[in-house]
C-alpha positions as a Markdown table, in Angstrom:
| # | Residue | x | y | z |
|---|---|---|---|---|
| 1 | Met | -12.5 | 23.6 | 5.2 |
| 2 | Ser | -10.8 | 21.3 | 2.6 |
| 3 | Gln | -7.3 | 22.4 | 1.7 |
| 4 | Thr | -5.0 | 21.0 | -1.0 |
| 5 | Ile | -1.3 | 21.8 | -1.2 |
| 6 | Glu | 0.4 | 21.9 | -4.6 |
| 7 | Thr | 1.2 | 18.5 | -6.0 |
| 8 | Asn | 4.8 | 17.3 | -6.3 |
| 9 | Thr | 5.0 | 14.8 | -9.2 |
| 10 | Ala | 8.5 | 13.5 | -8.2 |
| 11 | Asp | 9.4 | 10.0 | -9.4 |
| 12 | Tyr | 7.6 | 7.0 | -7.8 |
| 13 | Val | 8.3 | 3.3 | -7.6 |
| 14 | Phe | 5.0 | 3.0 | -9.4 |
| 15 | His | 3.3 | 6.1 | -10.7 |
| 16 | Asn | 0.0 | 7.3 | -9.1 |
| 17 | Val | -2.1 | 6.7 | -12.2 |
| 18 | Pro | -5.6 | 5.0 | -12.5 |
| 19 | Glu | -4.1 | 2.0 | -14.3 |
| 20 | Gln | -2.0 | 1.3 | -11.1 |
| 21 | Leu | -4.3 | 2.5 | -8.3 |
| 22 | Thr | -7.7 | 1.4 | -9.5 |
| 23 | Pro | -6.9 | -2.4 | -9.4 |
| 24 | Leu | -4.8 | -1.9 | -6.3 |
| 25 | Gln | -7.7 | -0.4 | -4.5 |
| 26 | Ala | -10.1 | -3.0 | -5.8 |
| 27 | Phe | -7.8 | -5.7 | -4.3 |
| 28 | Leu | -7.0 | -4.0 | -0.9 |
| 29 | Asp | -9.9 | -1.7 | -0.1 |
| 30 | Pro | -12.3 | -4.4 | 1.2 |
| 31 | Phe | -9.6 | -5.8 | 3.5 |
| 32 | Thr | -8.7 | -2.3 | 4.8 |
| 33 | Arg | -12.3 | -1.3 | 5.3 |
| 34 | Asn | -12.9 | -4.4 | 7.4 |
| 35 | Glu | -9.9 | -3.6 | 9.5 |
| 36 | Leu | -11.1 | 0.0 | 10.1 |
| 37 | Leu | -14.6 | -1.2 | 10.9 |
| 38 | Glu | -13.2 | -3.7 | 13.4 |
| 39 | Leu | -11.1 | -1.0 | 15.1 |
| 40 | Gly | -14.2 | 1.3 | 15.3 |
| 41 | Val | -13.4 | 4.7 | 14.0 |
| 42 | Pro | -15.5 | 7.0 | 16.3 |
| 43 | Ala | -17.7 | 9.7 | 15.0 |
| 44 | Gly | -15.7 | 13.0 | 15.2 |
| 45 | Ala | -12.4 | 11.1 | 15.0 |
| 46 | Arg | -9.2 | 12.9 | 14.1 |
| 47 | Cys | -7.5 | 10.7 | 11.4 |
| 48 | Leu | -4.2 | 10.8 | 9.5 |
| 49 | Asp | -3.8 | 8.9 | 6.2 |
| 50 | Leu | -0.1 | 8.7 | 5.0 |
| 51 | Gly | 0.9 | 7.7 | 1.5 |
| 52 | Ala | -2.7 | 8.2 | 0.6 |
| 53 | Gly | -2.3 | 7.5 | -3.2 |
| 54 | Gly | -5.6 | 7.4 | -4.9 |
| 55 | Gly | -7.4 | 8.5 | -1.8 |
| 56 | Ser | -9.8 | 5.6 | -1.3 |
| 57 | Val | -8.8 | 5.1 | 2.3 |
| 58 | Thr | -9.0 | 8.9 | 2.8 |
| 59 | Arg | -12.6 | 8.7 | 1.7 |
| 60 | Met | -13.3 | 5.7 | 4.0 |
| 61 | Leu | -12.0 | 7.6 | 7.0 |
| 62 | Ser | -13.9 | 10.7 | 6.0 |
| 63 | Gly | -17.2 | 8.8 | 6.0 |
| 64 | Leu | -16.4 | 7.0 | 9.2 |
| 65 | Ala | -15.3 | 10.1 | 11.1 |
| 66 | Gly | -18.3 | 12.0 | 9.8 |
| 67 | Pro | -18.8 | 15.8 | 9.6 |
| 68 | Arg | -17.4 | 16.5 | 13.0 |
| 69 | Gly | -14.3 | 14.5 | 12.3 |
| 70 | Thr | -11.2 | 15.4 | 10.3 |
| 71 | Val | -8.9 | 13.5 | 7.9 |
| 72 | Thr | -5.5 | 14.7 | 6.9 |
| 73 | Ala | -4.0 | 13.0 | 3.8 |
| 74 | Ile | -0.3 | 13.2 | 3.0 |
| 75 | Asp | 1.5 | 12.0 | -0.1 |
| 76 | Gln | 4.3 | 13.0 | -2.4 |
| 77 | Asp | 1.8 | 13.0 | -5.3 |
| 78 | Val | -1.6 | 14.1 | -4.3 |
| 79 | His | -3.4 | 14.7 | -7.6 |
| 80 | Met | -5.8 | 11.7 | -7.2 |
| 81 | Ile | -6.7 | 12.4 | -3.5 |
| 82 | Pro | -10.2 | 13.8 | -3.2 |
| 83 | Gly | -11.1 | 17.0 | -1.4 |
| 84 | Gly | -14.0 | 17.2 | 1.0 |
| 85 | Pro | -15.4 | 19.3 | 3.8 |
| 86 | Asn | -13.5 | 17.3 | 6.5 |
| 87 | Ile | -10.4 | 16.4 | 4.4 |
| 88 | Thr | -7.1 | 18.3 | 4.3 |
| 89 | Val | -4.4 | 17.3 | 1.8 |
| 90 | His | -0.7 | 18.0 | 2.1 |
| 91 | Thr | 2.2 | 17.2 | -0.2 |
| 92 | Gln | 5.3 | 15.8 | 1.5 |
| 93 | Asp | 8.0 | 13.2 | 0.9 |
| 94 | Leu | 7.6 | 11.0 | 4.0 |
| 95 | Gly | 11.0 | 9.6 | 3.5 |
| 96 | Ser | 12.7 | 12.9 | 4.1 |
| 97 | Gly | 12.5 | 12.8 | 7.9 |
| 98 | Glu | 11.0 | 16.3 | 8.0 |
| 99 | Pro | 8.3 | 17.0 | 10.6 |
| 100 | Leu | 4.8 | 16.2 | 9.5 |
| 101 | Pro | 2.8 | 19.3 | 8.5 |
| 102 | Val | 0.2 | 18.4 | 11.1 |
| 103 | Ser | 0.6 | 17.2 | 14.7 |
| 104 | Gly | -1.5 | 14.8 | 16.8 |
| 105 | Pro | -3.0 | 13.5 | 18.8 |
| 106 | Phe | -4.9 | 11.3 | 16.3 |
| 107 | Asp | -7.6 | 8.6 | 16.9 |
| 108 | Ile | -6.4 | 6.7 | 13.8 |
| 109 | Ile | -3.2 | 6.8 | 11.8 |
| 110 | His | -3.2 | 4.7 | 8.6 |
| 111 | Ala | -0.5 | 4.0 | 6.0 |
| 112 | Arg | -0.8 | 1.4 | 3.3 |
| 113 | Leu | 2.1 | 0.3 | 1.0 |
| 114 | Leu | 4.3 | 3.2 | 2.3 |
| 115 | Thr | 6.8 | 2.2 | 5.0 |
| 116 | His | 8.5 | -0.6 | 3.1 |
| 117 | His | 9.7 | 2.0 | 0.6 |
| 118 | Leu | 11.3 | 4.2 | 3.3 |
| 119 | Asp | 14.8 | 4.0 | 4.8 |
| 120 | Asn | 13.5 | 5.8 | 7.9 |
| 121 | Arg | 10.6 | 3.3 | 8.4 |
| 122 | Val | 11.5 | 2.3 | 12.0 |
| 123 | Glu | 11.9 | 6.0 | 13.1 |
| 124 | Leu | 8.6 | 6.8 | 11.4 |
| 125 | Val | 6.7 | 4.1 | 13.2 |
| 126 | His | 8.1 | 5.4 | 16.5 |
| 127 | Arg | 7.1 | 9.0 | 15.6 |
| 128 | Leu | 3.6 | 7.9 | 14.6 |
| 129 | Ala | 3.1 | 5.9 | 17.8 |
| 130 | Gly | 3.8 | 9.2 | 19.7 |
| 131 | Glu | 1.2 | 11.0 | 17.6 |
| 132 | Leu | -1.7 | 8.8 | 18.8 |
| 133 | Lys | -4.3 | 9.7 | 21.4 |
| 134 | Pro | -4.4 | 7.3 | 24.4 |
| 135 | Gly | -6.4 | 4.4 | 23.0 |
| 136 | Gly | -5.7 | 5.5 | 19.4 |
| 137 | Trp | -4.7 | 3.0 | 16.7 |
| 138 | Leu | -1.9 | 2.8 | 14.2 |
| 139 | Leu | -2.8 | 0.6 | 11.2 |
| 140 | Leu | -0.1 | -0.3 | 8.6 |
| 141 | Gly | -0.5 | -2.4 | 5.5 |
| 142 | Glu | 2.5 | -3.7 | 3.5 |
| 143 | Phe | 3.3 | -6.1 | 0.7 |
| 144 | Val | 6.0 | -8.6 | 1.5 |
| 145 | Arg | 8.0 | -10.7 | -0.9 |
| 146 | Ser | 6.7 | -14.3 | -1.2 |
| 147 | Lys | 7.2 | -17.1 | -3.7 |
| 148 | Pro | 5.1 | -16.6 | -6.9 |
| 149 | Arg | 2.5 | -19.4 | -7.2 |
| 150 | Val | 0.4 | -20.5 | -10.2 |
| 151 | Val | -3.0 | -22.2 | -9.6 |
| 152 | Ala | -3.7 | -22.9 | -13.3 |
| 153 | Ala | -2.1 | -22.0 | -16.6 |
| 154 | Pro | -2.5 | -22.7 | -20.3 |
| 155 | Ser | 0.8 | -24.6 | -20.2 |
| 156 | Glu | 3.7 | -25.3 | -17.8 |
| 157 | Glu | 5.8 | -23.0 | -20.0 |
| 158 | Asp | 3.4 | -20.2 | -19.3 |
| 159 | Ala | 3.4 | -21.0 | -15.5 |
| 160 | Glu | 7.2 | -20.8 | -15.5 |
| 161 | Ile | 7.1 | -17.5 | -17.4 |
| 162 | Phe | 4.8 | -16.1 | -14.7 |
| 163 | Arg | 7.0 | -17.3 | -11.8 |
| 164 | Thr | 10.2 | -16.1 | -13.4 |
| 165 | Val | 8.9 | -12.7 | -14.5 |
| 166 | Leu | 7.3 | -11.9 | -11.1 |
| 167 | Asp | 10.5 | -13.0 | -9.3 |
| 168 | Gly | 12.3 | -10.6 | -11.7 |
| 169 | Leu | 10.0 | -7.8 | -10.7 |
| 170 | Tyr | 10.6 | -8.6 | -7.0 |
| 171 | Asp | 14.4 | -8.7 | -7.6 |
| 172 | Val | 14.2 | -5.2 | -9.3 |
| 173 | Met | 12.1 | -3.8 | -6.5 |
| 174 | Thr | 14.3 | -5.2 | -3.7 |
| 175 | Ala | 17.5 | -4.0 | -5.4 |
| 176 | Thr | 16.3 | -0.4 | -5.9 |
| 177 | His | 13.2 | 0.5 | -4.0 |
| 178 | Thr | 11.8 | -1.7 | -1.3 |
| 179 | His | 12.5 | -3.7 | 1.8 |
| 180 | Gly | 10.8 | -6.9 | 0.9 |
| 181 | Asp | 10.6 | -8.5 | 4.4 |
| 182 | Trp | 9.9 | -5.4 | 6.4 |
| 183 | Gly | 6.2 | -6.4 | 6.9 |
| 184 | His | 7.3 | -9.3 | 9.0 |
| 185 | His | 9.1 | -6.8 | 11.4 |
| 186 | Val | 6.3 | -4.2 | 11.7 |
| 187 | Glu | 4.6 | -5.8 | 14.8 |
| 188 | Thr | 7.8 | -6.0 | 16.8 |
| 189 | Thr | 8.6 | -2.4 | 15.8 |
| 190 | Met | 5.2 | -1.3 | 17.1 |
| 191 | Met | 5.8 | -3.1 | 20.3 |
| 192 | Asp | 9.3 | -1.5 | 20.6 |
| 193 | Ala | 7.5 | 1.9 | 20.2 |
| 194 | Gly | 5.3 | 1.1 | 23.2 |
| 195 | Leu | 2.1 | 0.1 | 21.4 |
| 196 | Val | -0.1 | -2.6 | 22.9 |
| 197 | Asn | -2.8 | -4.9 | 21.6 |
| 198 | Thr | -0.7 | -5.5 | 18.4 |
| 199 | Arg | -1.8 | -8.0 | 15.8 |
| 200 | Thr | -0.8 | -9.0 | 12.3 |
| 201 | Arg | -3.0 | -10.5 | 9.6 |
| 202 | Trp | -1.7 | -12.1 | 6.3 |
| 203 | His | -3.8 | -12.0 | 3.2 |
| 204 | Phe | -3.6 | -13.8 | -0.2 |
| 205 | Glu | -6.2 | -14.5 | -2.8 |
| 206 | Ser | -6.4 | -15.9 | -6.4 |
| 207 | Phe | -6.3 | -13.7 | -9.4 |
| 208 | His | -7.8 | -14.8 | -12.7 |
| 209 | Gly | -6.5 | -13.4 | -16.0 |
| 210 | Gly | -8.3 | -10.2 | -16.9 |
| 211 | Ser | -9.4 | -9.5 | -13.3 |
| 212 | His | -8.5 | -6.4 | -11.3 |
| 213 | Gly | -5.7 | -8.4 | -9.6 |
| 214 | Cys | -4.1 | -9.5 | -12.9 |
| 215 | Arg | -4.4 | -5.9 | -14.2 |
| 216 | Leu | -2.4 | -4.9 | -11.1 |
| 217 | Leu | 0.3 | -7.4 | -11.8 |
| 218 | Gln | 0.2 | -6.4 | -15.5 |
| 219 | Asn | 0.7 | -2.8 | -14.7 |
| 220 | Asn | 3.5 | -3.5 | -12.1 |
| 221 | Val | 5.5 | -5.4 | -14.7 |
| 222 | Ala | 4.8 | -3.0 | -17.5 |
| 223 | Gln | 6.1 | -0.1 | -15.5 |
| 224 | Lys | 9.3 | -2.0 | -14.7 |
| 225 | Arg | 9.6 | -3.8 | -18.0 |
| 226 | Asp | 13.0 | -2.3 | -19.1 |
| 227 | Asp | 14.5 | -2.9 | -15.6 |
| 228 | Ile | 13.4 | -6.5 | -15.6 |
| 229 | Val | 14.9 | -7.1 | -19.0 |
| 230 | Ala | 18.1 | -5.4 | -17.9 |
| 231 | His | 18.1 | -7.7 | -14.9 |
| 232 | Gly | 18.5 | -10.6 | -17.4 |
| 233 | Leu | 15.1 | -11.9 | -18.3 |
| 234 | Pro | 14.1 | -12.4 | -22.0 |
| 235 | Ala | 12.1 | -9.5 | -23.3 |
| 236 | Ala | 9.8 | -11.9 | -25.1 |
| 237 | Asp | 8.9 | -13.5 | -21.7 |
| 238 | Val | 8.2 | -10.2 | -20.1 |
| 239 | Asp | 6.1 | -9.1 | -23.0 |
| 240 | Arg | 4.1 | -12.3 | -23.0 |
| 241 | Phe | 3.5 | -11.8 | -19.2 |
| 242 | Val | 2.1 | -8.3 | -19.9 |
| 243 | Asn | 0.3 | -8.7 | -23.2 |
| 244 | Val | -1.0 | -12.3 | -23.0 |
| 245 | Leu | -0.9 | -14.1 | -19.7 |
| 246 | Met | -2.4 | -11.4 | -17.5 |
| 247 | Thr | -5.4 | -11.1 | -19.8 |
| 248 | Asp | -6.0 | -14.9 | -20.3 |
| 249 | Pro | -8.8 | -16.2 | -18.2 |
| 250 | Arg | -7.2 | -19.6 | -18.1 |
| 251 | Met | -4.4 | -18.1 | -16.1 |
| 252 | Val | -5.0 | -18.2 | -12.3 |
| 253 | Val | -2.3 | -17.1 | -9.9 |
| 254 | Arg | -1.8 | -16.1 | -6.3 |
| 255 | Ser | -1.8 | -12.5 | -5.4 |
| 256 | His | 0.9 | -10.4 | -3.8 |
| 257 | Glu | 1.1 | -11.2 | -0.1 |
| 258 | Phe | -0.4 | -8.4 | 2.0 |
| 259 | Ile | 0.2 | -7.9 | 5.7 |
| 260 | Ser | -2.0 | -5.7 | 7.9 |
| 261 | Val | -0.6 | -4.8 | 11.3 |
| 262 | Arg | -2.3 | -2.8 | 14.1 |
| 263 | Gly | -1.1 | -1.4 | 17.4 |
| 264 | Gln | -2.8 | 0.7 | 20.0 |
| 265 | Arg | -1.5 | 3.5 | 22.3 |
| 266 | Glu | -2.1 | 2.4 | 25.9 |
| 267 | Ala | -5.1 | 4.2 | 27.3 |
């Protein structure tokens, strides 16, 4: 039976709204799906999806595990996570350190864009490693801070505005919300937790103005606009980034850097 626990709409780094999650999922879902297919989610698998957001990976796991499998999705804001006959949804702040509402062992534990927000990230990775079945997989995906790059722009001035504003966003995020280089330490943390067959993949792609990727960057900056201006950037530059550059097809930029890390509990 599907079960949904009442939503907690506490403050988020970025709000769980379609304007944020739809382009994010369009960017990352193909990459995550390929990772899951490569791992081989068995029919009847018991799966855990942490920080499930809009629920797109929850749906993937539900389809891969099939009617005999189960998927438990957990997030602080669950209003966009779908229900389903093999899906259970729980509300929890995963940074609280409280016990998870469900215990293992699991065939697959997945978390995307979660642990770099958490101060208890190392402890959580160790806890999750212990919740895997022998042979089960932990798959974590994170953004890491990298230098903003422009492929093409209407002018060098616009290219510099892009680089400066995106760096301003990263500065705000690092100061208040995230651990920008954590993704580079995930694999060693998994190894320290006793996982084997670890591997990291790095992913970039180009975003054209008006595409889902630039809509993601547009929404990120729009949500943090006042913080970026307070950080010292001209409001006119931030507004040009949001209202002009991210919709201009002549603007081509590099995406956020995404890291996908896997580790397996020894059989």
